[in-house]
N, C-alpha and C positions, 0 to 999 in steps of 0.2 A: 414323654420327655419332661413335661411339667412335674410329673410325680417324682422323677429322679432328682429334679432340681430342688423340690421341697425336701427330699431325703437328704440332699447335701446340707440344706439349712438345719435339718434336725440333728445332724452330727454335732452341731455347735450349741446344743441345749445347755442351759445354765450360763455358760460363758459365751455362748453364741459365736464361737470362733475356733479356728484351728491354726496352730503356729508351726514353725519350721520343723522338719524332721531331720535328724542327724543321719547323713549318709557317709559312712566312712569307707575308705578303700581297703581292699583286702585281696591279695592274689591267691587264687586257689589252684592255678596252674603255672608251672614254670614254662614259659614260652620257648625256652631252649631245649626242653624235653620233648622230642618229636613224638615219642610213644604216648605221652600224656595228652598232647594236643590231638592226636588221632582218636584216642579213646574219648576225650572230651567232646569232639565233634560228633562222634557216633551216638553218644548217649544224649547229647542235646537234640540231635535230629530225631531220635526216638521219642523224646519228650514232646517236641513240637508236633510230631505226627499224632501222638496220643491226644494232645490238646485238640487237634483238628477233628479227630473222630469223636471225642467226648462232646464237643460243641455241636457237631453235625447231628448227633443223636437227638438234639432238641427239636429239629425240624423234620424228622422222619417219623411216619406213623408207627406206633408201637405194634410189634408183631408182624410187620410187613417183611417181605423178602429182603428189601434194602436194609431194614433195621437189623435183621439177623446177620447180614454180611458185615455191617459195621461192628456189631458185637463180637464177631469172630476176630476182627482186627484188634479190638481192645484186649481180647484174651491172649494175643501174642505178647502183650506187655504185662498182663496181670493174670494170676491164677484164678482170681475171682474179683468181681467189681460190682458193688451194690448200686443199682440205678437210683434208688431213693436216697436223696442227700441227707446227711446227718443234720445239716443246718444250712440255711441260705441267708444271704445278706444282699445289700444293694450292688456290691461289686462282684461277689463270687459265691460259690457254694462248695460244700465239702462232702466228699464221698468216702466210704470205707472200702478198702481193697486189700487183697493179699498178693504179694509178689511171688514169683515162681520159686524163690528161695525160702518161702514160708513166712517172711516178715509181714505183719499186719501194718498197713500204712493208712494215713489220712491223705486224700488227694484233694487239694484246694484248687478249683478250676474257676478262672475268671469268666464271667458271663460274656456271651458273644456280643460283639460290637461296642463293648464298654469303652475301649480305648478311643474308637472313632467318635462315639457319642459324647464323651466327657467334655470336649471343648464346646459343644453346642449347649450342654447343660449349664456350663459356667457362664456362657454368653446370656442364656435365658435368666440365670440368677442375677447377673449384672443389670439387665433391663428391669427386672422386678424391683431390685434394690433402688435403682434410680427413680422408678415410679413411686415407690414408698417415700423417697426423699422429697419428691415434688409435692406429695400430698401432706406429708408430716415432716416439715423441715427440722424439727427438733430431734428426730431419730437419725443417727449417723451409723449406717451399717456397711459403708463401702469397704471397710477393712475386712469384712467377712468374705467378700469376693476376692480380695487380694490374697487372703490366707488360703482360700480354696484353690486358687491358681497355683500357689506354691506347693501345697501338700498333696493334691490329688495325683499328680504324676508319680510321686514317690509311693503312694498307697497302691497304685496300679502296677508297680514293679515288684513282683513277688521275690525276686532275688534280693532286693533291698530288705524285704521283710525277713528273709532267711538270715541275712547278716545281722539284723537287729536282734533276732532270737539268739544267735550264738553269742553276741556281745553281752546281752543281759544275763545269759546263763553263766558266762565267765565272770562277770562283774559281781554277781550275787552267789557265787559257788559256795560261800561260807554258810549260806542258809540251807541246811540239810532238808528243810521242809518244802523247798521250792523245786518244782519239776518243770523244765522247759523242754518240750518234745524235740528230739533230734531231727535235724534237716537232712534229707537224702539228696545231696546235690547232683548226683549222677542222673536223676530223672526230674530235675527241676528247671524251669525256665522263667522268664518274666511273667508268664501268664498261667503257669502250672507249678504248684509247690507241693512236693511230696515230703511228708514228715512222719515221724513215729506216731502210731495211733495210741492215744492215752484216753482211757475211759474215766468217767467220774460224774458226780452230781454238780449242778450249778451252785455257786457259792451262797446264793440266797434261798436255797431249798432246805428249809429246816427239817421237813419230813425225811428227806434223804439222809440228813445227818443223824437224826434220831434212830432211823433204821440201822445205820452203820456205826452207831455209837461214837459219833464224832462230836467233840465238844465245841459248841459255837463260839465260846469265849476264846478258846485256843486259836480257832481260825481267825477271829477278829484281831487277836494279838499278832499273829503271823503276818496278816495283811498289812497292819499298821507298821510293823518293823520293815517289811519289804519296801513299801512305798516311801517311808521316811528315809530309808537308805538311798533310794533312787533320787529323791528330790533334794535332800539336804547334803548328802555326802558325795554322790556320784554326779548329779546333774544330768542324768540320762533317764528320762521318765516315760514309761509306758502310759499312753494317754487314752486308752480305751478300755478301762476295767469294768465294762458292763458285765452282768452275770453270765452271759453266754461265753465270755472270754476268760472267765476265772472259774475253774472247776476245783472240787475238793474230792479226795479219795483216801482210802487206806492203801498204802503201797502193798501190792500182792506178795512181795518177797519178805518184807520186814514187819508189815502191819502198822507202820508209822503213818501218821496223818500227813498228807501232802497237799500243797496248793499247786495246781497246774495252770500255768499262764499261757494263754493262746493269743493269736492274732497280733503280730508284732509290726504291723504296717505303719502305725502312727506313734512316733516318739517325739518328745520335745527335748532339745539340748539347751541347758541353761548356761549362760555365761557365768564366769566366776563372780563377777561383780553382782549380778542379779541373785545368784545362789546365796552369797554371803549376806546381802541385804535381807533376803527372804528368811535366812536363819535368824538374823537379829530381830526381825519383826515377830517371828513366832515365839522366840524366847521372851520378848517383851510382852506379848499377849498372854503367855502362860504364867509369867510372874507379875502380871498386872502393872507393868511399868508404862504408864500412859504417855509420859513424855517421849519415851523411845518409840512407842507405838505410832505416835504422830510423826516423829522424825523419819522412821524407816518406811512408813506408808507413803510419805511425800517423796522419799528417795525412789520409790517404786512407781512414781508418776501419778499418785492419787490426788495431789494438790489439796485444796480445801475440802474435797469430798472424802477425806480419809476416814471419817466415821462410817460412811456408807461402804467404803472399801473393806474395812475390817469386818463389818457385818456380813458382807457377801463372802468374804474369805472364810469366816468361821461358821456361817449360817446361824449366828446367834444375834440377839437383840443388842443394841448399844448399851442398855442397862446391864446386861449380863457380861459384856466385854469389860465394862468399868468395874464390876464386882469381881471379875476373875472367871474366865471360862472353865478353868480347872476346878474351881470351888463351887460353882453353881450348876447343878445337873440340868440337862435339857428336859423341859416339861412339854406336855401336849399343848398347854395354853400358849407357851412361847412359840412353838412351831406354827400354831394356828395364826398367831398374831403376825408372824413374819410373812406367811403366805397371803394373808388378807391385805397387808400393807404394801406388798411388792409392786402391785399394779400402780400404786400412787407414785412410785419412784422410777417408772420406766424411762422418762426422758433423762433423768440424772444417771441411771444405770447405763443407758446408751452413751452418754457423754463420757462417763468414767471408762467404759471399755474402749473408747477411742483414745483415751489418754495413756493408759497403762502400756508397758512394753508388750510386744506381741507374745513374748514367752509366757506372760501371765494368763493369756486367754485359754490355752489348753490346761493350765494348772487349775483354773476355775472349773473347767469341765471335769477334770480328774477328781478334784475334791468332791464335787457334787455326786459323781457316780459312787465313790467310796462311802459317802454318807448314806446313800441309798441302800448299799449293802449292809452297813451297820444298823440302819433302821429295820431292815428285813430280819436281821439276826437278833434284834433287840439288845444290841450292845452299845448303842450310841451314847448312852449316859455314862459309860465307864470312863474313868480318868486315865486308863492304861494307855490309850492312843496318844494323849498329850504327853505322858511321861516318855514314851518311845520317841516322839518327835523331839522332845527336849534333849534326850540322850544324843540323838543324831546331830542336833544343832551344836551341842558342846563339842562333839568329835570333829565336826567339820570346821568350826571356828578355830579349834586348837591346832588342827592340821595346817590350816592356812597361816596361822601365826608362826608355827615351827618352820614352815617352808620359807618364810620371809625373814628369818634371823640366822646369822652365822655363829652366834654365841652359844657355846655348849651350856653355859650357866643359864642363859635365857630359855633354851629349849627344855632344860630340866625343870625350870620353874613352871613353864607352861604345862609340862606333863603332870607335875604334882597338882597344879590347879585343876587340870582336866579330871584327874583321878578323884580329887576331893569333891568336885561338882557332881560327878557320876555317883559317888558314894552317897551324897546328899539325896539324890533322886532315888537310889535304891532304898535308902532308909525311909524316905517318904512313902514309897510304894509298900514297904513292909508294914508301916503304921496303918495305911489304908486297908491292907488285908487283915490285919489284926482287928481293926474296928469292924470290918465286915463280918469276920468270924464271930466276934463278940455279940454283934447285933443278931446274927443268925441264932446263936445259942440262947440269947434272951427271948427271941421270938419262939423258939422251940420250947423253952421252959414255960412261957406263957400259955402256949397251946396245950401243953401237958397239964397245966393247972386248971385251964378252962374245960378241957375234955379229958378227964382222967380215964385210964384204961379200966374196963369193967373187971370186977373180981369174980 
């Protein structure tokens, strides 16, 4: 039990928190349709039975007569079912299976007794946090327990996860590079989720990308576009982008590179006020408007700790923030300096995390995971991610202004201003690419001069 409690705490690494998940209502059955109700009950019962058998297998000796009997029951539901899970986590594990109609599916099965045990785990976490508070009064982590109490029941509801998956797929349907596996509702319950099986390599696996001729820079750009859209434009954010939940592949039909987004149990919903302040803050950071950086950091709850807040948000030193995060590339020295100094600011970090809105906590975690992916791909020093973020900030702020005016002239004026600002960013990106190509040509010419080809 203690191990699971510690696992709960590890979910909140970097931000050390988890914030509310959006649960929106959606009717999949018309209750006036008797036929649909009958079918729905039947398939739901089948799914619950499959869950019971799947979890029962975990306590039956492999190869025994009882085991073989249980396996025969599973074969009533699946043409084939792989015992060895594709992946396992603290709440569930995923198996590959084939339905009788030939569809290959991924079956996500919740671990036995997780539902019953979760309340005990949270209670143990609360006791541990209170003990830490008594020993170290300067550390304030009670909000961690509050967020776990709020989020864990949602993560344990796989139907909620399925709804989140469908919502984000619809929300980002204009990104042809994004693949969200289809949910098979007829065989899904709160503790069993059946979805389309999609294969691929983990997003931080450079060897896989090299073998499959996938451009790491393209993947990094796509990931930045996708998350910038979620955070700044839509305000509905997938908050667990660790490498196991983000796959890359070449689409079997078209050969186009795709990002496959998995595990939709944990989402953060940003209020409009928070989202717009966050847009303003990032624009201020990108354009090095330090007066606005202070203003919007304080609006987001940072108070006098706004320099620390911006450093945590950008994972850059205060000196780099002042010089412009888009102008000064990340260096190994700066990364080392941040890591070495972080321990000295733990009490201030603890106090700051207690000050900021709860929405910010999972944003911290998400930012940290995305930076880890960029570091693994070697693309973190690129300015592309900042440019994509700036584009989304401009679009979001323009949409808000247009929504709040009834004047056709004013809306037109806002649209022209938006188009001009986006053109400026495109021009800046073009200049950066030209500089990069010119530098590359200079390096190539220098190498040719130093090492001439033998005659």
